[in-house]
C-alpha positions as CSV (number, residue, x, y, z in Angstrom):
1,M,7.1,-112.0,-26.8
2,R,3.9,-110.3,-25.5
3,T,5.8,-108.6,-22.7
4,K,8.0,-106.8,-25.2
5,L,4.9,-105.3,-26.7
6,Y,3.8,-104.0,-23.3
7,K,7.3,-102.3,-22.9
8,I,7.0,-100.7,-26.3
9,I,3.6,-99.3,-25.3
10,V,5.1,-97.8,-22.2
11,L,8.0,-96.3,-24.1
12,I,5.7,-94.8,-26.6
13,L,3.7,-93.2,-23.8
14,I,6.9,-91.8,-22.2
15,S,8.0,-90.5,-25.6
16,S,4.7,-88.8,-26.1
17,L,4.9,-87.0,-22.7
18,L,8.5,-86.0,-23.3
19,N,7.4,-84.3,-26.5
20,K,5.5,-81.8,-24.4
21,I,8.8,-80.5,-23.1
22,T,10.4,-77.6,-25.0
23,V,14.2,-77.7,-25.2
24,S,16.2,-74.6,-26.1
25,C,19.6,-75.1,-27.8
26,K,20.5,-71.4,-27.6
27,E,23.8,-71.0,-25.8
28,K,23.6,-69.0,-22.6
29,N,25.9,-68.2,-19.8
30,T,23.8,-69.5,-16.9
31,E,24.6,-70.1,-13.3
32,L,22.7,-72.0,-10.7
33,K,21.4,-69.6,-8.1
34,M,19.0,-71.6,-6.0
35,V,17.5,-75.1,-5.6
36,R,14.0,-75.4,-4.1
37,G,12.2,-78.6,-3.1
38,K,8.6,-79.2,-2.2
39,Q,6.9,-82.4,-1.1
40,I,3.7,-83.1,-3.0
41,E,1.4,-85.7,-1.5
42,I,-0.1,-88.0,-4.0
43,S,-3.8,-88.4,-3.2
44,A,-7.2,-88.3,-4.8
45,E,-7.3,-84.5,-4.2
46,I,-4.8,-83.9,-7.0
47,E,-6.7,-82.8,-10.1
48,S,-6.0,-84.6,-13.3
49,D,-4.4,-82.7,-16.2
50,Q,-7.0,-83.3,-19.0
51,N,-4.4,-82.8,-21.7
52,I,-2.2,-85.6,-20.3
53,V,-5.2,-87.8,-19.7
54,N,-6.2,-87.4,-23.3
55,D,-2.7,-88.2,-24.5
56,I,-2.5,-91.3,-22.3
57,K,-6.0,-92.6,-23.1
58,P,-5.3,-94.6,-26.3
59,Y,-2.1,-96.2,-24.9
60,K,-4.0,-97.0,-21.7
61,E,-6.8,-98.6,-23.6
62,Q,-4.4,-100.7,-25.7
63,L,-2.4,-101.8,-22.6
64,Q,-5.5,-102.7,-20.8
65,S,-6.7,-104.9,-23.7
66,K,-3.4,-106.7,-23.7
67,I,-3.1,-107.1,-19.9
68,N,-6.7,-108.5,-19.8
69,E,-6.1,-111.0,-22.6
70,V,-7.3,-114.5,-21.6
71,L,-4.6,-117.1,-22.0
72,C,-6.3,-120.3,-20.9
73,Y,-8.9,-121.7,-18.4
74,N,-7.9,-122.9,-14.9
75,P,-10.3,-125.6,-13.6
76,R,-9.4,-125.2,-9.9
77,D,-7.6,-122.8,-7.5
78,L,-3.9,-123.3,-7.5
79,S,-1.6,-122.0,-4.8
80,R,2.0,-122.6,-3.6
81,G,0.9,-123.9,-0.2
82,E,-1.1,-126.9,-1.4
83,A,1.1,-129.5,0.2
84,E,4.2,-129.5,2.5
85,L,6.9,-130.2,-0.1
86,E,5.3,-129.7,-3.5
87,S,2.4,-127.9,-5.1
88,S,0.5,-128.3,-8.4
89,L,1.3,-124.7,-9.2
90,G,5.0,-125.1,-8.4
91,N,5.1,-128.3,-10.5
92,F,3.5,-126.6,-13.5
93,Y,5.7,-123.5,-13.1
94,A,8.9,-125.6,-13.0
95,D,7.8,-128.0,-15.8
96,V,7.0,-125.1,-18.2
97,C,10.3,-123.4,-17.5
98,L,12.3,-126.6,-18.0
99,R,10.5,-127.5,-21.2
100,S,10.9,-124.0,-22.6
101,A,14.6,-123.6,-21.6
102,D,15.7,-127.1,-22.6
103,S,14.5,-126.4,-26.2
104,I,16.7,-123.3,-26.3
105,F,19.6,-124.9,-24.5
106,F,19.7,-127.9,-26.7
107,K,19.7,-125.9,-29.9
108,K,22.6,-123.8,-28.6
109,T,24.7,-126.6,-27.0
110,G,23.5,-130.0,-28.2
111,Q,22.9,-130.9,-24.5
112,H,19.8,-131.3,-22.3
113,I,19.2,-129.7,-18.9
114,D,19.2,-132.2,-16.1
115,F,16.7,-130.6,-13.7
116,A,15.2,-127.3,-12.6
117,L,15.0,-125.5,-9.2
118,F,13.3,-122.3,-8.3
119,N,12.3,-120.8,-5.0
120,Y,9.1,-121.1,-3.1
121,G,9.0,-117.3,-2.4
122,G,9.2,-116.5,-6.1
123,I,5.6,-117.5,-6.5
124,R,3.9,-114.4,-5.4
125,T,0.2,-115.2,-5.6
126,A,-2.3,-118.0,-6.4
127,I,-4.1,-118.6,-9.7
128,P,-7.8,-118.7,-9.0
129,E,-10.3,-121.0,-10.8
130,G,-11.5,-119.4,-14.0
131,S,-10.0,-117.6,-17.0
132,V,-6.2,-116.9,-16.6
133,T,-5.2,-113.5,-17.9
134,V,-1.9,-111.9,-18.7
135,E,-2.4,-109.7,-15.7
136,Q,-2.6,-112.7,-13.4
137,V,0.7,-114.0,-14.7
138,F,2.3,-110.6,-14.0
139,K,1.0,-110.9,-10.4
140,L,2.3,-114.4,-10.1
141,M,5.7,-113.5,-11.4
142,P,6.1,-109.7,-11.1
143,F,9.9,-109.8,-11.4
144,E,12.1,-109.5,-14.5
145,N,14.0,-112.7,-13.7
146,K,15.6,-114.4,-16.7
147,L,16.2,-118.2,-17.2
148,V,19.8,-119.4,-16.8
149,V,21.4,-122.8,-16.8
150,A,24.3,-123.4,-14.3
151,H,26.7,-126.3,-14.7
152,L,27.3,-127.5,-11.2
153,S,29.8,-130.0,-9.8
154,G,28.6,-133.0,-7.7
155,K,29.8,-131.1,-4.6
156,K,27.6,-128.1,-5.4
157,I,24.7,-130.4,-6.2
158,N,25.1,-132.0,-2.7
159,E,24.9,-128.5,-1.3
160,L,21.7,-127.9,-3.2
161,F,20.1,-131.1,-1.8
162,A,21.3,-130.1,1.7
163,Y,19.6,-126.7,1.2
164,L,16.3,-128.5,0.2
165,L,16.6,-130.8,3.2
166,E,17.1,-127.9,5.6
167,R,14.3,-125.7,4.2
168,K,11.7,-128.4,3.6
169,Q,9.6,-126.1,1.5
170,A,7.6,-126.6,-1.7
171,H,10.3,-125.1,-4.0
172,P,9.3,-125.6,-7.6
173,I,11.4,-128.4,-9.0
174,A,11.3,-130.4,-12.3
175,G,13.4,-133.4,-13.5
176,L,13.9,-134.5,-9.8
177,Q,12.4,-137.1,-7.6
178,L,13.2,-136.7,-3.9
179,E,12.2,-139.2,-1.2
180,L,12.6,-138.0,2.3
181,K,12.8,-140.5,5.2
182,G,13.4,-139.1,8.7
183,E,16.0,-136.4,8.5
184,D,17.7,-137.5,5.3
185,F,17.0,-138.4,1.7
186,S,16.4,-142.1,1.1
187,K,16.2,-141.6,-2.7
188,I,17.4,-138.9,-5.1
189,K,16.8,-139.4,-8.8
190,I,17.6,-137.0,-11.7
191,Q,15.7,-137.7,-14.9
192,G,14.9,-141.1,-13.5
193,R,18.6,-142.0,-12.7
194,T,20.1,-142.2,-9.3
195,F,22.1,-139.1,-8.4
196,D,25.9,-139.6,-8.8
197,S,28.0,-137.1,-6.7
198,D,31.0,-137.8,-9.0
199,K,29.1,-136.3,-12.0
200,S,28.3,-132.7,-12.9
201,Y,24.8,-131.5,-13.8
202,W,23.1,-128.7,-15.8
203,V,20.6,-127.0,-13.5
204,L,18.0,-124.5,-14.7
205,T,17.1,-121.6,-12.4
206,H,16.8,-117.8,-12.9
207,D,19.4,-115.1,-12.6
208,Y,18.3,-113.8,-9.1
209,L,18.9,-117.3,-7.6
210,Q,22.0,-117.9,-9.6
211,H,23.5,-114.8,-8.0
212,G,22.8,-116.3,-4.6
213,G,19.3,-115.0,-3.9
214,D,17.3,-116.7,-1.2
215,N,20.6,-118.0,0.1
216,M,21.1,-120.4,-2.8
217,S,24.9,-119.9,-2.7
218,F,25.6,-123.2,-4.4
219,F,24.6,-121.5,-7.7
220,T,27.2,-118.7,-7.5
221,E,30.3,-120.8,-8.5
222,P,29.2,-122.8,-11.6
223,L,31.6,-124.8,-13.7
224,D,29.9,-123.0,-16.7
225,L,26.9,-120.8,-17.1
226,F,24.4,-120.5,-20.0
227,T,22.4,-117.2,-19.8
228,S,19.4,-116.2,-21.8
229,D,17.1,-113.2,-22.3
230,Y,14.0,-115.4,-21.8
231,K,12.1,-114.3,-18.7
232,V,10.3,-116.7,-16.5
233,R,7.1,-114.7,-17.0
234,D,7.4,-114.9,-20.7
235,A,7.8,-118.7,-20.6
236,L,4.6,-118.9,-18.6
237,I,2.7,-116.6,-20.8
238,D,3.9,-118.2,-24.0
239,N,3.0,-121.7,-22.7
240,M,-0.4,-120.8,-21.3
241,S,-1.4,-119.1,-24.5
242,K,-1.1,-122.4,-26.3
243,L,-3.3,-124.2,-23.8
244,D,-7.1,-124.6,-23.7
245,T,-7.1,-125.8,-20.1
246,L,-4.3,-125.5,-17.5
247,R,-3.5,-129.0,-16.1
248,A,-1.5,-129.1,-12.9
249,S,-1.2,-131.8,-10.3
250,L,0.9,-133.3,-7.5
251,D,3.0,-136.2,-8.6
252,N,5.3,-137.1,-5.6
253,R,8.4,-135.4,-7.0
254,F,9.3,-134.4,-3.4
255,Y,7.6,-136.6,-0.7
256,I,8.0,-138.1,2.8
257,I,7.8,-141.8,3.6
258,N,7.4,-143.2,7.1
């Protein structure tokens, strides 16, 4: 994964700086006499240490070249606030994660994920028209959240739908079609089939939400849990790097009827 390379670069940099520290192994009878503290304000007035600047320069240049790498082209501005209950950006985000995670999940378990749910607030920025870089994906998803699949009972799935009904936000979802009429759902379909509250379902999310983040408490008591080391950001970067043009649209996966 590309993000692993960035971490390696940072670790190399830290290692290089630590090598500047001299460590003495000579045994001495020492005793702490005094502790002093001083607050140093970080500002433009602080002069650079040229030795450190020179040490950092090659790593900085390599990191910048990776972070500025172009992944694909985006033909229009994409944001999470495009519509009331869904967004093209959220749809793309959820679809990519579901497709990527389902491949891993099926190889490990022989089963498929039923649907995916992420949180509206997890999309931190828009993707502007033009070339999409690795840096933009880091800004879109700056967290280290990892994909997980929770096996939820019909009761917990009902709590999940109650949450969506109460919030009425464009949470990224995939594998679902929700039709809202008045103050209740008039249709709920999972992978094209009507929701059955007597069944259990495998639901994709990420570890922050599975631990109850954003008040998604229905994720915290799964019947079973499949965890992975695959980060949401990695799924987006890996997928976008295979695209020429980013295609995202609204498709009425969560909509209101009169």
